[in-house]
C-alpha positions in Angstrom: -23.6 -28.1 57.8 -23.2 -30.8 55.3 -26.1 -29.5 53.0 -25.0 -26.0 52.9 -21.3 -27.6 52.2 -22.5 -29.5 49.5 -24.8 -26.7 47.9 -21.5 -24.4 48.1 -19.7 -27.1 46.5 -22.1 -27.3 43.8 -21.9 -23.6 43.0 -18.4 -23.6 42.4 -18.4 -26.5 40.5 -21.1 -24.6 38.0 -19.4 -21.4 38.0 -16.0 -23.4 36.8 -17.7 -24.9 33.9 -19.3 -21.8 32.9 -15.9 -20.3 32.5 -13.6 -22.9 31.5 -13.2 -24.1 27.6 -14.5 -27.5 28.5 -17.1 -29.3 26.5 -18.7 -30.6 29.4 -22.6 -29.4 30.6 -23.0 -27.3 27.0 -26.4 -26.4 28.3 -25.2 -24.4 30.9 -22.7 -22.2 28.9 -23.8 -18.8 27.6 -22.8 -18.4 23.8 -19.5 -16.6 23.6 -17.4 -15.0 20.8 -15.4 -16.7 18.2 -13.6 -13.4 17.3 -9.7 -14.1 17.4 -8.0 -11.1 15.6 -5.2 -9.1 16.1 -6.1 -5.8 15.4 -3.1 -3.8 15.9 0.4 -4.5 16.4 2.9 -1.7 16.9 6.4 -1.1 18.3 5.8 2.3 20.2 9.1 3.0 21.1 9.9 4.4 17.2 9.1 7.6 15.8 6.7 7.6 13.8 5.6 4.3 15.3 6.1 1.1 13.9 3.1 0.0 12.5 2.5 -3.7 11.5 0.9 -4.6 7.8 -1.7 -7.3 9.2 -2.9 -9.8 6.4 -5.8 -11.3 8.3 -5.9 -13.8 5.2 -2.7 -15.6 5.6 -2.4 -14.7 9.3 0.8 -13.2 8.8 2.1 -9.3 10.4 5.1 -7.5 9.0 6.5 -4.8 10.9 9.7 -2.6 9.3 11.8 -0.7 11.7 14.4 1.8 11.3 18.3 1.2 10.2 20.5 -0.6 12.7 17.6 -1.9 15.1 18.5 -4.3 17.4 15.6 -6.9 17.1 16.7 -9.0 19.9 14.4 -7.8 22.7 11.4 -5.4 21.0 8.4 -4.8 22.8 5.2 -4.8 20.8 1.9 -3.4 21.8 -0.8 -5.3 20.6 -4.6 -5.2 20.7 -7.1 -8.0 19.6 -10.5 -8.7 19.5 -12.9 -8.1 22.3 -12.7 -10.9 25.1 -10.1 -12.4 23.2 -6.5 -12.8 24.8 -3.1 -13.5 23.0 0.3 -15.5 23.8 2.7 -14.0 24.1 1.1 -11.2 25.7 1.4 -7.3 24.6 4.1 -5.5 26.4 6.3 -8.2 26.5 9.7 -8.5 24.9 10.5 -10.8 22.2 13.2 -11.6 20.3 12.2 -10.8 16.6 15.6 -12.3 14.8 13.4 -15.2 13.7 9.5 -15.1 12.9 7.3 -15.2 16.3 3.9 -17.1 16.3 1.1 -15.0 18.3 -1.6 -17.2 19.6 -5.0 -15.5 20.1 -7.6 -17.2 21.9 -11.7 -16.2 21.5 -13.9 -16.1 24.4 -15.0 -19.6 22.9 -11.7 -21.1 23.5 -11.1 -21.7 19.5 -7.6 -20.3 18.6 -5.8 -18.7 15.5 -2.3 -18.3 15.5 -0.3 -15.2 13.8 3.0 -15.2 12.4 5.1 -11.8 13.1 7.8 -11.0 11.1 10.3 -7.8 11.9 12.4 -6.4 8.9 14.9 -3.9 9.6 15.3 -1.1 7.1 18.4 -1.0 4.5 20.3 2.3 3.7 19.0 2.1 0.6 15.7 1.5 1.2 13.0 4.0 -0.2 11.9 6.8 2.2 8.8 8.8 2.1 9.6 12.1 4.8 6.5 14.2 3.8 3.6 14.9 1.6 2.9 18.4 0.2 -0.7 18.1 1.2 -3.1 16.3 3.9 -6.2 16.4 1.4 -6.9 16.8 -2.1 -9.6 15.7 -4.8 -9.1 13.2 -7.7 -7.1 14.6 -10.5 -5.4 16.7 -8.4 -1.5 16.8 -8.1 0.7 16.9 -5.2 4.6 16.1 -4.4 5.9 13.4 -2.1 9.3 13.9 -0.4 11.7 11.3 0.3 14.8 9.7 -0.1 15.9 7.0 -2.6 12.5 7.0 -4.2 14.3 5.7 -7.5 17.4 4.0 -8.1 19.0 3.0 -11.7 16.4 1.5 -14.0 14.2 0.7 -10.9 10.7 0.4 -11.1 9.0 2.8 -8.7 5.0 2.9 -7.7 3.2 5.2 -5.3 -0.4 3.8 -4.1 -3.0 4.7 -1.9 -4.9 2.2 0.7 -7.8 2.7 1.9 -7.6 2.8 5.7 -11.5 1.1 6.0 -11.7 -1.1 3.2 -8.3 -2.0 2.4 -8.4 -1.5 -1.1 -5.4 0.1 -3.1 -5.1 2.5 -6.2 -2.0 3.5 -8.0 -1.2 7.1 -7.8 -0.7 8.1 -11.5 1.4 10.5 -13.5 4.5 9.8 -11.5 7.3 12.9 -12.3 10.2 11.2 -10.5 13.2 12.1 -8.9 15.6 10.4 -6.1 14.1 13.1 -3.5 10.6 13.8 -4.6 7.7 12.7 -7.0 4.8 14.5 -8.3 1.8 12.5 -8.7 -1.9 12.3 -9.1 -5.1 11.1 -7.6 -7.0 8.5 -10.4 -10.5 9.9 -10.9 -11.8 6.6 -9.6 -10.6 6.8 -6.0 -13.8 7.1 -3.6 -13.8 9.8 -1.0 -12.0 8.1 2.4 -8.8 8.6 4.3 -5.8 6.7 2.9 -2.3 5.8 3.6 0.8 6.0 1.2 3.1 3.3 0.4 6.1 3.6 -2.2 7.2 0.6 -4.1 10.8 0.3 -5.5 11.3 -3.1 -7.3 8.7 -4.8 -5.1 10.3 -3.8 -1.9 7.3 -2.0 -0.3 7.5 1.1 2.4 4.5 2.5 3.8 4.4 6.6 5.2 3.0 6.3 8.4 3.3 9.7 9.8 0.3 11.3 8.1 -2.9 10.2 6.2 -4.0 11.6 3.2 -7.6 12.6 2.7 -9.4 12.5 -0.6 -12.4 15.0 -0.7 -13.8 14.2 -4.0 -14.2 14.6 -7.4 -12.0 17.3 -9.4 -11.6 18.1 -12.9 -8.0 18.5 -13.4 -6.4 16.3 -16.3 -5.3 13.0 -15.4 -3.0 10.3 -17.9 -3.3 6.5 -16.7 -0.3 4.3 -16.4 0.4 2.6 -19.9 -0.7 -1.4 -19.9 0.8 -2.1 -23.3 4.8 -1.2 -22.9 6.0 -2.8 -25.9 5.1 -1.9 -29.3 6.5 -2.1 -33.2 6.5 0.4 -36.0 3.2 1.2 -37.7 1.1 0.5 -34.3 -1.0 2.6 -32.8 0.4 4.0 -29.5 -2.5 4.9 -27.5 -2.6 6.5 -23.9 -5.6 6.6 -21.9 -6.8 9.3 -19.3 -9.7 11.5 -18.1 -10.7 15.3 -18.3 -7.8 15.7 -21.5 -8.2 18.8 -22.8 -5.8 20.7 -25.2 -5.9 22.3 -28.8 -2.2 20.9 -29.4 -1.2 17.2 -27.9 2.3 15.7 -28.4 4.1 13.1 -27.1 8.0 13.6 -26.3 10.0 10.3 -26.5 13.1 10.6 -24.0 15.7 7.4 -25.3 16.8 5.8 -22.3 20.3 4.5 -23.7 21.5 7.5 -25.9 19.7 8.9 -28.8 17.9 11.9 -30.1 14.9 13.2 -28.1 11.4 12.4 -30.5 8.5 14.9 -30.2 5.8 13.8 -32.0 2.4 15.2 -32.8 -0.9 13.1 -31.4 -4.6 13.1 -31.6 -6.9 13.6 -28.5 -10.1 12.1 -28.9 -13.6 14.4 -28.5 -14.4 12.8 -24.9 -11.2 13.7 -23.4 -10.1 10.0 -22.5 -7.9 8.7 -25.4 -4.3 10.1 -27.0 -3.3 8.4 -30.1 0.0 8.2 -32.3 0.5 6.0 -35.1 4.4 5.1 -34.9 6.1 5.8 -38.0 7.9 3.0 -40.0 11.4 5.4 -39.6 10.9 5.8 -36.1 14.3 5.4 -34.3 14.2 1.6 -33.2 14.8 -0.4 -31.2 15.1 1.8 -28.1 13.4 1.9 -24.7 11.8 5.3 -24.2 10.1 7.5 -21.3 7.3 9.2 -22.5 6.0 12.6 -21.5 2.4 13.9 -22.8 2.4 17.8 -23.7 -1.2 19.0 -23.2 -0.8 22.7 -24.6 3.0 22.7 -23.5 2.2 21.4 -19.9 4.0 18.0 -19.2 2.7 14.9 -18.0 5.4 12.4 -17.3 4.4 8.3 -17.7 6.1 6.5 -15.1 7.0 3.1 -17.3 9.6 2.6 -20.0 8.2 1.8 -23.3 10.0 -0.3 -26.1 9.8 0.0 -29.9 11.3 -2.4 -32.0 11.6 -2.5 -35.8 9.5 -5.4 -36.2 
């Protein structure tokens, strides 16, 4: 009987060693996964679902919740790497008035901490309420609808984020009002599924209800965002793009702070990739201008203000 008892105790001991994080008897331990990521972090009680933006490099997660949300007892739904565990656990209410640290433990007992911050939307925050289409080709244009899409002299950007690679692409040719924006998909965006984000003066809001599918390459004209936004008289103002075709090209200058609209003839190169206008020495200056490119009368509004000075 004693022999059987000792054998039973030995089996229990070995099982404990194999299932624990102890460094004892490593030769008895099977190789265990070291994966310890938070894959998704969501609050399901909102419509649309409040889905966390996860930065795996900085190990930070940001979740934006609707206006006036009480954050003292929010219940997250969390998924982690296979075989890993997380503490505090999923579906347990937490007080998010301050950042909360979640610790993920891999099967091999290594750990990784993630800091979760919850932001409550402001009444003045930009908001995307809808998009005109769910699929498009590069160089296609479509409308984004929303609220507070621009305020005063705010710098507003829309961009796509690939759902697989995480790479972002600016949506170009923004024609913008407070409630809608006409945007164009750049020609270098690969086929894939993308989320849409709006950034107003650095405050970002992601549209979470629907994704945009980029199907392939289109042939419509596209004009890039300008990389040079300050000029002096006598310089060449150059606008680049793709698939630009027209027999008559003009640039319309709309002054920001009073003055007369200036419409100037410009030159399009043979490749359809560059528009050039040499700023006249008599051009009204100084001022900041909104630029609109006219290709045979079809308008393409550039999103950035351009300044022109006398010297």
